[in-house]
mmCIF file as Biopython writes it, N, C-alpha, C and O atoms, coordinates in Angstrom:
data_model
#
loop_
_atom_site.group_PDB
_atom_site.id
_atom_site.type_symbol
_atom_site.label_atom_id
_atom_site.label_alt_id
_atom_site.label_comp_id
_atom_site.label_asym_id
_atom_site.label_entity_id
_atom_site.label_seq_id
_atom_site.pdbx_PDB_ins_code
_atom_site.Cartn_x
_atom_site.Cartn_y
_atom_site.Cartn_z
_atom_site.occupancy
_atom_site.B_iso_or_equiv
_atom_site.auth_seq_id
_atom_site.auth_asym_id
_atom_site.pdbx_PDB_model_num
ATOM 1   N N  . GLU A ? 1  ? 0.842  -1.229 0.117   1.0 0.0 1  A 1 
ATOM 2   C CA . GLU A ? 1  ? 0.013  0.024  0.076   1.0 0.0 1  A 1 
ATOM 3   C C  . GLU A ? 1  ? 0.752  1.306  0.085   1.0 0.0 1  A 1 
ATOM 4   O O  . GLU A ? 1  ? 0.362  2.305  -0.519  1.0 0.0 1  A 1 
ATOM 5   N N  . GLU A ? 2  ? 1.924  1.235  0.852   1.0 0.0 2  A 1 
ATOM 6   C CA . GLU A ? 2  ? 2.795  2.431  0.919   1.0 0.0 2  A 1 
ATOM 7   C C  . GLU A ? 2  ? 3.605  2.486  -0.412  1.0 0.0 2  A 1 
ATOM 8   O O  . GLU A ? 2  ? 3.920  3.584  -0.871  1.0 0.0 2  A 1 
ATOM 9   N N  . ASP A ? 3  ? 3.946  1.336  -1.039  1.0 0.0 3  A 1 
ATOM 10  C CA . ASP A ? 3  ? 4.581  1.470  -2.309  1.0 0.0 3  A 1 
ATOM 11  C C  . ASP A ? 3  ? 3.792  1.954  -3.315  1.0 0.0 3  A 1 
ATOM 12  O O  . ASP A ? 3  ? 4.220  2.755  -4.145  1.0 0.0 3  A 1 
ATOM 13  N N  . ASP A ? 4  ? 2.549  1.486  -3.309  1.0 0.0 4  A 1 
ATOM 14  C CA . ASP A ? 4  ? 1.616  2.102  -4.313  1.0 0.0 4  A 1 
ATOM 15  C C  . ASP A ? 4  ? 1.445  3.659  -4.234  1.0 0.0 4  A 1 
ATOM 16  O O  . ASP A ? 4  ? 1.490  4.354  -5.250  1.0 0.0 4  A 1 
ATOM 17  N N  . ARG A ? 5  ? 1.258  4.146  -3.043  1.0 0.0 5  A 1 
ATOM 18  C CA . ARG A ? 5  ? 1.298  5.609  -2.726  1.0 0.0 5  A 1 
ATOM 19  C C  . ARG A ? 5  ? 2.537  6.217  -3.337  1.0 0.0 5  A 1 
ATOM 20  O O  . ARG A ? 5  ? 2.433  7.248  -4.000  1.0 0.0 5  A 1 
ATOM 21  N N  . LYS A ? 6  ? 3.627  5.672  -3.161  1.0 0.0 6  A 1 
ATOM 22  C CA . LYS A ? 6  ? 4.918  6.280  -3.633  1.0 0.0 6  A 1 
ATOM 23  C C  . LYS A ? 6  ? 4.898  6.293  -5.069  1.0 0.0 6  A 1 
ATOM 24  O O  . LYS A ? 6  ? 5.306  7.289  -5.666  1.0 0.0 6  A 1 
ATOM 25  N N  . ILE A ? 7  ? 4.417  5.177  -5.748  1.0 0.0 7  A 1 
ATOM 26  C CA . ILE A ? 7  ? 4.325  5.090  -7.172  1.0 0.0 7  A 1 
ATOM 27  C C  . ILE A ? 7  ? 3.468  6.130  -7.799  1.0 0.0 7  A 1 
ATOM 28  O O  . ILE A ? 7  ? 3.852  6.830  -8.736  1.0 0.0 7  A 1 
ATOM 29  N N  . ARG A ? 8  ? 2.307  6.206  -7.256  1.0 0.0 8  A 1 
ATOM 30  C CA . ARG A ? 8  ? 1.257  7.231  -7.572  1.0 0.0 8  A 1 
ATOM 31  C C  . ARG A ? 8  ? 1.859  8.621  -7.505  1.0 0.0 8  A 1 
ATOM 32  O O  . ARG A ? 8  ? 1.872  9.383  -8.471  1.0 0.0 8  A 1 
ATOM 33  N N  . ARG A ? 9  ? 2.342  8.902  -6.345  1.0 0.0 9  A 1 
ATOM 34  C CA . ARG A ? 9  ? 2.847  10.212 -6.182  1.0 0.0 9  A 1 
ATOM 35  C C  . ARG A ? 9  ? 4.033  10.555 -7.156  1.0 0.0 9  A 1 
ATOM 36  O O  . ARG A ? 9  ? 4.119  11.651 -7.711  1.0 0.0 9  A 1 
ATOM 37  N N  . ARG A ? 10 ? 4.886  9.597  -7.313  1.0 0.0 10 A 1 
ATOM 38  C CA . ARG A ? 10 ? 5.948  9.738  -8.283  1.0 0.0 10 A 1 
ATOM 39  C C  . ARG A ? 10 ? 5.459  10.072 -9.661  1.0 0.0 10 A 1 
ATOM 40  O O  . ARG A ? 10 ? 5.987  10.950 -10.343 1.0 0.0 10 A 1 
ATOM 41  N N  . GLU A ? 11 ? 4.423  9.340  -10.059 1.0 0.0 11 A 1 
ATOM 42  C CA . GLU A ? 11 ? 3.836  9.525  -11.385 1.0 0.0 11 A 1 
ATOM 43  C C  . GLU A ? 11 ? 3.244  10.836 -11.429 1.0 0.0 11 A 1 
ATOM 44  O O  . GLU A ? 11 ? 3.491  11.572 -12.385 1.0 0.0 11 A 1 
ATOM 45  N N  . LYS A ? 12 ? 2.466  11.216 -10.464 1.0 0.0 12 A 1 
ATOM 46  C CA . LYS A ? 12 ? 1.734  12.504 -10.408 1.0 0.0 12 A 1 
ATOM 47  C C  . LYS A ? 12 ? 2.801  13.630 -10.551 1.0 0.0 12 A 1 
ATOM 48  O O  . LYS A ? 12 ? 2.611  14.589 -11.297 1.0 0.0 12 A 1 
ATOM 49  N N  . ASN A ? 13 ? 3.940  13.476 -9.802  1.0 0.0 13 A 1 
ATOM 50  C CA . ASN A ? 13 ? 5.088  14.497 -9.879  1.0 0.0 13 A 1 
ATOM 51  C C  . ASN A ? 13 ? 5.669  14.535 -11.200 1.0 0.0 13 A 1 
ATOM 52  O O  . ASN A ? 13 ? 5.998  15.609 -11.705 1.0 0.0 13 A 1 
ATOM 53  N N  . ARG A ? 14 ? 5.830  13.332 -11.844 1.0 0.0 14 A 1 
ATOM 54  C CA . ARG A ? 14 ? 6.467  13.361 -13.230 1.0 0.0 14 A 1 
ATOM 55  C C  . ARG A ? 14 ? 5.586  14.165 -14.366 1.0 0.0 14 A 1 
ATOM 56  O O  . ARG A ? 14 ? 6.086  14.900 -15.217 1.0 0.0 14 A 1 
ATOM 57  N N  . VAL A ? 15 ? 4.172  13.886 -14.218 1.0 0.0 15 A 1 
ATOM 58  C CA . VAL A ? 15 ? 3.224  14.572 -15.075 1.0 0.0 15 A 1 
ATOM 59  C C  . VAL A ? 15 ? 3.169  16.047 -14.805 1.0 0.0 15 A 1 
ATOM 60  O O  . VAL A ? 15 ? 3.046  16.834 -15.743 1.0 0.0 15 A 1 
ATOM 61  N N  . ALA A ? 16 ? 3.252  16.441 -13.600 1.0 0.0 16 A 1 
ATOM 62  C CA . ALA A ? 16 ? 3.441  17.782 -13.166 1.0 0.0 16 A 1 
ATOM 63  C C  . ALA A ? 16 ? 4.581  18.471 -13.709 1.0 0.0 16 A 1 
ATOM 64  O O  . ALA A ? 16 ? 4.510  19.586 -14.225 1.0 0.0 16 A 1 
ATOM 65  N N  . ALA A ? 17 ? 5.725  17.732 -13.575 1.0 0.0 17 A 1 
ATOM 66  C CA . ALA A ? 17 ? 7.008  18.281 -14.164 1.0 0.0 17 A 1 
ATOM 67  C C  . ALA A ? 17 ? 6.882  18.434 -15.742 1.0 0.0 17 A 1 
ATOM 68  O O  . ALA A ? 17 ? 7.231  19.488 -16.274 1.0 0.0 17 A 1 
ATOM 69  N N  . GLN A ? 18 ? 6.417  17.455 -16.430 1.0 0.0 18 A 1 
ATOM 70  C CA . GLN A ? 18 ? 6.186  17.432 -17.752 1.0 0.0 18 A 1 
ATOM 71  C C  . GLN A ? 18 ? 5.261  18.847 -18.184 1.0 0.0 18 A 1 
ATOM 72  O O  . GLN A ? 18 ? 5.597  19.575 -19.118 1.0 0.0 18 A 1 
ATOM 73  N N  . ARG A ? 19 ? 4.262  19.046 -17.480 1.0 0.0 19 A 1 
ATOM 74  C CA . ARG A ? 19 ? 3.306  19.924 -17.763 1.0 0.0 19 A 1 
ATOM 75  C C  . ARG A ? 19 ? 4.086  21.393 -17.528 1.0 0.0 19 A 1 
ATOM 76  O O  . ARG A ? 19 ? 3.896  22.328 -18.307 1.0 0.0 19 A 1 
ATOM 77  N N  . SER A ? 20 ? 4.867  21.483 -16.520 1.0 0.0 20 A 1 
ATOM 78  C CA . SER A ? 20 ? 5.612  22.750 -16.296 1.0 0.0 20 A 1 
ATOM 79  C C  . SER A ? 20 ? 6.573  23.005 -17.321 1.0 0.0 20 A 1 
ATOM 80  O O  . SER A ? 20 ? 6.695  24.134 -17.798 1.0 0.0 20 A 1 
ATOM 81  N N  . ARG A ? 21 ? 7.353  21.906 -17.741 1.0 0.0 21 A 1 
ATOM 82  C CA . ARG A ? 21 ? 8.401  22.179 -18.776 1.0 0.0 21 A 1 
ATOM 83  C C  . ARG A ? 21 ? 7.737  22.536 -20.146 1.0 0.0 21 A 1 
ATOM 84  O O  . ARG A ? 21 ? 8.329  23.280 -20.929 1.0 0.0 21 A 1 
ATOM 85  N N  . LYS A ? 22 ? 6.456  21.986 -20.452 1.0 0.0 22 A 1 
ATOM 86  C CA . LYS A ? 22 ? 5.832  22.310 -21.714 1.0 0.0 22 A 1 
ATOM 87  C C  . LYS A ? 22 ? 5.333  23.781 -21.483 1.0 0.0 22 A 1 
ATOM 88  O O  . LYS A ? 22 ? 5.413  24.572 -22.423 1.0 0.0 22 A 1 
ATOM 89  N N  . LYS A ? 23 ? 4.888  24.130 -20.432 1.0 0.0 23 A 1 
ATOM 90  C CA . LYS A ? 23 ? 4.380  25.516 -20.306 1.0 0.0 23 A 1 
ATOM 91  C C  . LYS A ? 23 ? 5.574  26.565 -20.371 1.0 0.0 23 A 1 
ATOM 92  O O  . LYS A ? 23 ? 5.427  27.648 -20.937 1.0 0.0 23 A 1 
ATOM 93  N N  . GLN A ? 24 ? 6.621  26.232 -19.837 1.0 0.0 24 A 1 
ATOM 94  C CA . GLN A ? 24 ? 8.072  27.126 -20.042 1.0 0.0 24 A 1 
ATOM 95  C C  . GLN A ? 24 ? 8.395  27.241 -21.437 1.0 0.0 24 A 1 
ATOM 96  O O  . GLN A ? 24 ? 8.720  28.338 -21.892 1.0 0.0 24 A 1 
ATOM 97  N N  . THR A ? 25 ? 8.334  26.138 -22.216 1.0 0.0 25 A 1 
ATOM 98  C CA . THR A ? 25 ? 8.701  25.937 -23.551 1.0 0.0 25 A 1 
ATOM 99  C C  . THR A ? 25 ? 7.705  26.848 -24.365 1.0 0.0 25 A 1 
ATOM 100 O O  . THR A ? 25 ? 8.157  27.668 -25.165 1.0 0.0 25 A 1 
ATOM 101 N N  . GLN A ? 26 ? 6.412  26.712 -24.172 1.0 0.0 26 A 1 
ATOM 102 C CA . GLN A ? 26 ? 5.495  27.534 -24.891 1.0 0.0 26 A 1 
ATOM 103 C C  . GLN A ? 26 ? 5.570  29.020 -24.548 1.0 0.0 26 A 1 
ATOM 104 O O  . GLN A ? 26 ? 5.327  29.901 -25.373 1.0 0.0 26 A 1 
ATOM 105 N N  . LYS A ? 27 ? 5.927  29.247 -23.266 1.0 0.0 27 A 1 
ATOM 106 C CA . LYS A ? 27 ? 6.234  30.754 -22.908 1.0 0.0 27 A 1 
ATOM 107 C C  . LYS A ? 27 ? 7.403  31.236 -23.755 1.0 0.0 27 A 1 
ATOM 108 O O  . LYS A ? 27 ? 7.333  32.265 -24.427 1.0 0.0 27 A 1 
ATOM 109 N N  . ALA A ? 28 ? 8.515  30.431 -23.698 1.0 0.0 28 A 1 
ATOM 110 C CA . ALA A ? 28 ? 9.593  30.854 -24.413 1.0 0.0 28 A 1 
ATOM 111 C C  . ALA A ? 28 ? 9.378  31.067 -26.044 1.0 0.0 28 A 1 
ATOM 112 O O  . ALA A ? 28 ? 9.921  31.961 -26.694 1.0 0.0 28 A 1 
ATOM 113 N N  . ASP A ? 29 ? 8.617  30.223 -26.489 1.0 0.0 29 A 1 
ATOM 114 C CA . ASP A ? 29 ? 8.325  30.262 -28.025 1.0 0.0 29 A 1 
ATOM 115 C C  . ASP A ? 29 ? 7.492  31.534 -28.201 1.0 0.0 29 A 1 
ATOM 116 O O  . ASP A ? 29 ? 7.785  32.286 -29.131 1.0 0.0 29 A 1 
ATOM 117 N N  . LYS A ? 30 ? 6.506  31.827 -27.407 1.0 0.0 30 A 1 
ATOM 118 C CA . LYS A ? 30 ? 5.795  32.963 -27.609 1.0 0.0 30 A 1 
ATOM 119 C C  . LYS A ? 30 ? 6.574  34.319 -27.480 1.0 0.0 30 A 1 
ATOM 120 O O  . LYS A ? 30 ? 6.329  35.302 -28.179 1.0 0.0 30 A 1 
ATOM 121 N N  . LEU A ? 31 ? 7.455  34.267 -26.594 1.0 0.0 31 A 1 
ATOM 122 C CA . LEU A ? 31 ? 8.328  35.614 -26.301 1.0 0.0 31 A 1 
ATOM 123 C C  . LEU A ? 31 ? 9.227  35.608 -27.568 1.0 0.0 31 A 1 
ATOM 124 O O  . LEU A ? 31 ? 9.437  36.689 -28.118 1.0 0.0 31 A 1 
ATOM 125 N N  . HIS A ? 32 ? 9.773  34.475 -28.070 1.0 0.0 32 A 1 
ATOM 126 C CA . HIS A ? 32 ? 10.661 34.701 -29.383 1.0 0.0 32 A 1 
ATOM 127 C C  . HIS A ? 32 ? 9.856  35.135 -30.538 1.0 0.0 32 A 1 
ATOM 128 O O  . HIS A ? 32 ? 10.388 35.888 -31.353 1.0 0.0 32 A 1 
ATOM 129 N N  . GLU A ? 33 ? 8.621  34.747 -30.713 1.0 0.0 33 A 1 
ATOM 130 C CA . GLU A ? 33 ? 7.677  35.225 -31.789 1.0 0.0 33 A 1 
ATOM 131 C C  . GLU A ? 33 ? 7.440  36.670 -31.700 1.0 0.0 33 A 1 
ATOM 132 O O  . GLU A ? 33 ? 7.461  37.453 -32.650 1.0 0.0 33 A 1 
ATOM 133 N N  . GLU A ? 34 ? 7.176  36.994 -30.272 1.0 0.0 34 A 1 
ATOM 134 C CA . GLU A ? 34 ? 6.959  38.488 -30.108 1.0 0.0 34 A 1 
ATOM 135 C C  . GLU A ? 34 ? 8.218  39.357 -30.443 1.0 0.0 34 A 1 
ATOM 136 O O  . GLU A ? 34 ? 8.133  40.462 -30.978 1.0 0.0 34 A 1 
ATOM 137 N N  . TYR A ? 35 ? 9.417  38.746 -30.073 1.0 0.0 35 A 1 
ATOM 138 C CA . TYR A ? 35 ? 10.728 39.498 -30.371 1.0 0.0 35 A 1 
ATOM 139 C C  . TYR A ? 35 ? 10.753 39.674 -31.888 1.0 0.0 35 A 1 
ATOM 140 O O  . TYR A ? 35 ? 10.936 40.754 -32.451 1.0 0.0 35 A 1 
ATOM 141 N N  . GLU A ? 36 ? 10.564 38.569 -32.454 1.0 0.0 36 A 1 
ATOM 142 C CA . GLU A ? 36 ? 10.658 38.623 -34.051 1.0 0.0 36 A 1 
ATOM 143 C C  . GLU A ? 36 ? 9.709  39.695 -34.659 1.0 0.0 36 A 1 
ATOM 144 O O  . GLU A ? 36 ? 10.022 40.323 -35.671 1.0 0.0 36 A 1 
ATOM 145 N N  . CYS A ? 37 ? 8.603  39.867 -34.036 1.0 0.0 37 A 1 
ATOM 146 C CA . CYS A ? 37 ? 7.528  40.858 -34.599 1.0 0.0 37 A 1 
ATOM 147 C C  . CYS A ? 37 ? 7.935  42.124 -34.289 1.0 0.0 37 A 1 
ATOM 148 O O  . CYS A ? 37 ? 7.728  43.027 -35.099 1.0 0.0 37 A 1 
ATOM 149 N N  . LEU A ? 38 ? 8.564  42.371 -33.086 1.0 0.0 38 A 1 
ATOM 150 C CA . LEU A ? 38 ? 9.177  43.691 -32.781 1.0 0.0 38 A 1 
ATOM 151 C C  . LEU A ? 38 ? 10.279 44.140 -33.548 1.0 0.0 38 A 1 
ATOM 152 O O  . LEU A ? 38 ? 10.387 45.320 -33.882 1.0 0.0 38 A 1 
ATOM 153 N N  . GLU A ? 39 ? 11.170 43.194 -33.871 1.0 0.0 39 A 1 
ATOM 154 C CA . GLU A ? 39 ? 12.346 43.495 -34.646 1.0 0.0 39 A 1 
ATOM 155 C C  . GLU A ? 39 ? 11.847 43.826 -36.063 1.0 0.0 39 A 1 
ATOM 156 O O  . GLU A ? 39 ? 12.465 44.674 -36.708 1.0 0.0 39 A 1 
ATOM 157 N N  . GLN A ? 40 ? 10.929 43.306 -36.515 1.0 0.0 40 A 1 
ATOM 158 C CA . GLN A ? 40 ? 10.515 43.645 -37.931 1.0 0.0 40 A 1 
ATOM 159 C C  . GLN A ? 40 ? 9.790  45.032 -37.858 1.0 0.0 40 A 1 
ATOM 160 O O  . GLN A ? 40 ? 9.978  45.871 -38.738 1.0 0.0 40 A 1 
ATOM 161 N N  . GLU A ? 41 ? 8.948  45.261 -36.783 1.0 0.0 41 A 1 
ATOM 162 C CA . GLU A ? 41 ? 8.271  46.636 -36.617 1.0 0.0 41 A 1 
ATOM 163 C C  . GLU A ? 41 ? 9.317  47.649 -36.458 1.0 0.0 41 A 1 
ATOM 164 O O  . GLU A ? 41 ? 9.197  48.715 -37.062 1.0 0.0 41 A 1 
ATOM 165 N N  . ASN A ? 42 ? 10.420 47.407 -35.640 1.0 0.0 42 A 1 
ATOM 166 C CA . ASN A ? 42 ? 11.468 48.399 -35.436 1.0 0.0 42 A 1 
ATOM 167 C C  . ASN A ? 42 ? 12.098 48.659 -36.821 1.0 0.0 42 A 1 
ATOM 168 O O  . ASN A ? 42 ? 12.309 49.811 -37.201 1.0 0.0 42 A 1 
ATOM 169 N N  . THR A ? 43 ? 12.392 47.601 -37.558 1.0 0.0 43 A 1 
ATOM 170 C CA . THR A ? 43 ? 13.110 47.941 -38.978 1.0 0.0 43 A 1 
ATOM 171 C C  . THR A ? 43 ? 12.257 48.743 -39.842 1.0 0.0 43 A 1 
ATOM 172 O O  . THR A ? 43 ? 12.720 49.655 -40.528 1.0 0.0 43 A 1 
ATOM 173 N N  . SER A ? 44 ? 10.995 48.423 -39.828 1.0 0.0 44 A 1 
ATOM 174 C CA . SER A ? 44 ? 9.772  49.102 -40.738 1.0 0.0 44 A 1 
ATOM 175 C C  . SER A ? 44 ? 9.891  50.539 -40.214 1.0 0.0 44 A 1 
ATOM 176 O O  . SER A ? 44 ? 10.046 51.433 -41.046 1.0 0.0 44 A 1 
ATOM 177 N N  . LEU A ? 45 ? 9.834  50.835 -38.927 1.0 0.0 45 A 1 
ATOM 178 C CA . LEU A ? 45 ? 9.756  52.161 -38.521 1.0 0.0 45 A 1 
ATOM 179 C C  . LEU A ? 45 ? 11.059 52.889 -38.677 1.0 0.0 45 A 1 
ATOM 180 O O  . LEU A ? 45 ? 10.973 54.107 -38.838 1.0 0.0 45 A 1 
ATOM 181 N N  . LYS A ? 46 ? 12.157 52.384 -38.658 1.0 0.0 46 A 1 
ATOM 182 C CA . LYS A ? 46 ? 13.421 53.062 -38.984 1.0 0.0 46 A 1 
ATOM 183 C C  . LYS A ? 46 ? 13.384 53.438 -40.374 1.0 0.0 46 A 1 
ATOM 184 O O  . LYS A ? 46 ? 13.762 54.583 -40.623 1.0 0.0 46 A 1 
ATOM 185 N N  . ARG A ? 47 ? 12.959 52.621 -41.455 1.0 0.0 47 A 1 
ATOM 186 C CA . ARG A ? 47 ? 12.792 52.819 -42.723 1.0 0.0 47 A 1 
ATOM 187 C C  . ARG A ? 47 ? 11.870 54.038 -42.969 1.0 0.0 47 A 1 
ATOM 188 O O  . ARG A ? 47 ? 12.172 54.905 -43.789 1.0 0.0 47 A 1 
ATOM 189 N N  . GLU A ? 48 ? 10.733 54.075 -42.231 1.0 0.0 48 A 1 
ATOM 190 C CA . GLU A ? 48 ? 9.822  55.306 -42.323 1.0 0.0 48 A 1 
ATOM 191 C C  . GLU A ? 48 ? 10.564 56.566 -41.957 1.0 0.0 48 A 1 
ATOM 192 O O  . GLU A ? 48 ? 10.545 57.570 -42.669 1.0 0.0 48 A 1 
ATOM 193 N N  . ILE A ? 49 ? 11.244 56.467 -40.773 1.0 0.0 49 A 1 
ATOM 194 C CA . ILE A ? 49 ? 11.927 57.710 -40.374 1.0 0.0 49 A 1 
ATOM 195 C C  . ILE A ? 49 ? 12.976 58.220 -41.271 1.0 0.0 49 A 1 
ATOM 196 O O  . ILE A ? 49 ? 13.272 59.414 -41.309 1.0 0.0 49 A 1 
ATOM 197 N N  . GLY A ? 50 ? 13.548 57.300 -42.005 1.0 0.0 50 A 1 
ATOM 198 C CA . GLY A ? 50 ? 14.461 57.777 -43.051 1.0 0.0 50 A 1 
ATOM 199 C C  . GLY A ? 50 ? 13.851 58.354 -44.104 1.0 0.0 50 A 1 
ATOM 200 O O  . GLY A ? 50 ? 14.329 59.352 -44.643 1.0 0.0 50 A 1 
ATOM 201 N N  . LYS A ? 51 ? 12.627 57.732 -44.543 1.0 0.0 51 A 1 
ATOM 202 C CA . LYS A ? 51 ? 11.941 58.434 -45.706 1.0 0.0 51 A 1 
ATOM 203 C C  . LYS A ? 51 ? 11.344 59.828 -45.301 1.0 0.0 51 A 1 
ATOM 204 O O  . LYS A ? 51 ? 11.392 60.775 -46.087 1.0 0.0 51 A 1 
ATOM 205 N N  . LEU A ? 52 ? 10.790 59.929 -44.073 1.0 0.0 52 A 1 
ATOM 206 C CA . LEU A ? 52 ? 10.298 61.076 -43.589 1.0 0.0 52 A 1 
ATOM 207 C C  . LEU A ? 52 ? 11.378 62.246 -43.526 1.0 0.0 52 A 1 
ATOM 208 O O  . LEU A ? 52 ? 11.167 63.395 -43.913 1.0 0.0 52 A 1 
ATOM 209 N N  . THR A ? 53 ? 12.582 61.767 -42.972 1.0 0.0 53 A 1 
ATOM 210 C CA . THR A ? 53 ? 13.693 62.772 -42.789 1.0 0.0 53 A 1 
ATOM 211 C C  . THR A ? 53 ? 14.059 63.258 -44.200 1.0 0.0 53 A 1 
ATOM 212 O O  . THR A ? 53 ? 14.289 64.453 -44.387 1.0 0.0 53 A 1 
ATOM 213 N N  . ASP A ? 54 ? 14.118 62.373 -45.184 1.0 0.0 54 A 1 
ATOM 214 C CA . ASP A ? 54 ? 14.478 62.841 -46.556 1.0 0.0 54 A 1 
ATOM 215 C C  . ASP A ? 54 ? 13.385 63.764 -47.056 1.0 0.0 54 A 1 
ATOM 216 O O  . ASP A ? 54 ? 13.720 64.793 -47.643 1.0 0.0 54 A 1 
ATOM 217 N N  . GLU A ? 55 ? 12.047 63.464 -46.861 1.0 0.0 55 A 1 
ATOM 218 C CA . GLU A ? 55 ? 10.995 64.305 -47.289 1.0 0.0 55 A 1 
ATOM 219 C C  . GLU A ? 55 ? 11.123 65.702 -46.619 1.0 0.0 55 A 1 
ATOM 220 O O  . GLU A ? 55 ? 10.957 66.717 -47.296 1.0 0.0 55 A 1 
ATOM 221 N N  . MET A ? 56 ? 11.399 65.759 -45.374 1.0 0.0 56 A 1 
ATOM 222 C CA . MET A ? 56 ? 11.508 66.971 -44.548 1.0 0.0 56 A 1 
ATOM 223 C C  . MET A ? 56 ? 12.550 67.809 -45.256 1.0 0.0 56 A 1 
ATOM 224 O O  . MET A ? 56 ? 12.351 68.968 -45.622 1.0 0.0 56 A 1 
ATOM 225 N N  . LYS A ? 57 ? 13.686 67.131 -45.423 1.0 0.0 57 A 1 
ATOM 226 C CA . LYS A ? 57 ? 14.854 67.951 -46.004 1.0 0.0 57 A 1 
ATOM 227 C C  . LYS A ? 57 ? 14.487 68.491 -47.422 1.0 0.0 57 A 1 
ATOM 228 O O  . LYS A ? 57 ? 14.867 69.617 -47.743 1.0 0.0 57 A 1 
ATOM 229 N N  . HIS A ? 58 ? 13.837 67.802 -48.188 1.0 0.0 58 A 1 
ATOM 230 C CA . HIS A ? 58 ? 13.433 68.202 -49.535 1.0 0.0 58 A 1 
ATOM 231 C C  . HIS A ? 58 ? 12.478 69.411 -49.444 1.0 0.0 58 A 1 
ATOM 232 O O  . HIS A ? 58 ? 12.578 70.381 -50.195 1.0 0.0 58 A 1 
ATOM 233 N N  . LEU A ? 59 ? 11.494 69.286 -48.425 1.0 0.0 59 A 1 
ATOM 234 C CA . LEU A ? 59 ? 10.480 70.375 -48.371 1.0 0.0 59 A 1 
ATOM 235 C C  . LEU A ? 59 ? 11.211 71.494 -47.729 1.0 0.0 59 A 1 
ATOM 236 O O  . LEU A ? 59 ? 10.913 72.640 -48.064 1.0 0.0 59 A 1 
ATOM 237 N N  . SER A ? 60 ? 12.123 71.290 -46.855 1.0 0.0 60 A 1 
ATOM 238 C CA . SER A ? 60 ? 12.804 72.440 -46.262 1.0 0.0 60 A 1 
ATOM 239 C C  . SER A ? 60 ? 13.739 73.196 -47.537 1.0 0.0 60 A 1 
ATOM 240 O O  . SER A ? 60 ? 13.800 74.424 -47.607 1.0 0.0 60 A 1 
ATOM 241 N N  . ASP A ? 61 ? 14.316 72.462 -48.340 1.0 0.0 61 A 1 
ATOM 242 C CA . ASP A ? 61 ? 14.974 72.976 -49.469 1.0 0.0 61 A 1 
ATOM 243 C C  . ASP A ? 61 ? 14.088 73.737 -50.428 1.0 0.0 61 A 1 
ATOM 244 O O  . ASP A ? 61 ? 14.506 74.775 -50.941 1.0 0.0 61 A 1 
ATOM 245 N N  . VAL A ? 62 ? 12.894 73.272 -50.690 1.0 0.0 62 A 1 
ATOM 246 C CA . VAL A ? 62 ? 11.879 73.819 -51.454 1.0 0.0 62 A 1 
ATOM 247 C C  . VAL A ? 62 ? 11.441 75.137 -51.033 1.0 0.0 62 A 1 
ATOM 248 O O  . VAL A ? 62 ? 11.249 76.063 -51.822 1.0 0.0 62 A 1 
ATOM 249 N N  . LEU A ? 63 ? 11.268 75.215 -49.627 1.0 0.0 63 A 1 
ATOM 250 C CA . LEU A ? 63 ? 10.866 76.405 -48.862 1.0 0.0 63 A 1 
ATOM 251 C C  . LEU A ? 63 ? 11.749 77.464 -49.011 1.0 0.0 63 A 1 
ATOM 252 O O  . LEU A ? 63 ? 11.364 78.595 -49.304 1.0 0.0 63 A 1 
ATOM 253 N N  . LYS A ? 64 ? 13.111 77.117 -48.795 1.0 0.0 64 A 1 
ATOM 254 C CA . LYS A ? 64 ? 14.306 78.024 -48.836 1.0 0.0 64 A 1 
ATOM 255 C C  . LYS A ? 64 ? 14.312 78.712 -50.275 1.0 0.0 64 A 1 
ATOM 256 O O  . LYS A ? 64 ? 14.439 79.929 -50.410 1.0 0.0 64 A 1 
ATOM 257 N N  . ASP A ? 65 ? 14.165 77.829 -51.327 1.0 0.0 65 A 1 
ATOM 258 C CA . ASP A ? 65 ? 14.345 78.360 -52.630 1.0 0.0 65 A 1 
ATOM 259 C C  . ASP A ? 65 ? 12.987 79.340 -52.896 1.0 0.0 65 A 1 
ATOM 260 O O  . ASP A ? 65 ? 13.047 80.382 -53.548 1.0 0.0 65 A 1 
ATOM 261 N N  . HIS A ? 66 ? 11.885 78.869 -52.338 1.0 0.0 66 A 1 
ATOM 262 C CA . HIS A ? 66 ? 10.726 79.832 -52.616 1.0 0.0 66 A 1 
ATOM 263 C C  . HIS A ? 66 ? 10.904 81.110 -51.802 1.0 0.0 66 A 1 
ATOM 264 O O  . HIS A ? 66 ? 10.488 82.158 -52.296 1.0 0.0 66 A 1 
ATOM 265 N N  . GLU A ? 67 ? 11.460 81.122 -50.647 1.0 0.0 67 A 1 
ATOM 266 C CA . GLU A ? 67 ? 11.687 82.320 -49.924 1.0 0.0 67 A 1 
ATOM 267 C C  . GLU A ? 67 ? 12.704 83.321 -50.567 1.0 0.0 67 A 1 
ATOM 268 O O  . GLU A ? 67 ? 12.644 84.527 -50.329 1.0 0.0 67 A 1 
ATOM 269 N N  . LYS A ? 68 ? 13.642 82.763 -51.393 1.0 0.0 68 A 1 
ATOM 270 C CA . LYS A ? 68 ? 14.565 83.458 -52.123 1.0 0.0 68 A 1 
ATOM 271 C C  . LYS A ? 68 ? 13.677 84.360 -53.284 1.0 0.0 68 A 1 
ATOM 272 O O  . LYS A ? 68 ? 13.897 85.542 -53.551 1.0 0.0 68 A 1 
ATOM 273 N N  . ILE A ? 69 ? 12.756 83.610 -53.823 1.0 0.0 69 A 1 
ATOM 274 C CA . ILE A ? 69 ? 11.964 84.266 -54.880 1.0 0.0 69 A 1 
ATOM 275 C C  . ILE A ? 69 ? 11.028 85.381 -54.355 1.0 0.0 69 A 1 
ATOM 276 O O  . ILE A ? 69 ? 10.867 86.411 -55.010 1.0 0.0 69 A 1 
ATOM 277 N N  . CYS A ? 70 ? 10.374 85.158 -53.096 1.0 0.0 70 A 1 
ATOM 278 C CA . CYS A ? 70 ? 9.569  86.023 -52.473 1.0 0.0 70 A 1 
ATOM 279 C C  . CYS A ? 70 ? 10.192 87.172 -51.928 1.0 0.0 70 A 1 
ATOM 280 O O  . CYS A ? 70 ? 9.521  88.017 -51.338 1.0 0.0 70 A 1 
#
């Protein structure tokens, strides 16, 4: 009877440990996916900043040229 209890307890603990490891793995996978998405978004935003900076420079030059005429 005591051996049966130990066996059941050991099995229950083994299953709980498996669940815990699976949960940790899923959490790590989710964080990795989130990281990848944020990296892509960051790259995209940097590209947009570059385009907007170029546009601002162009418009500033156009304004300076216009001021010379006026």
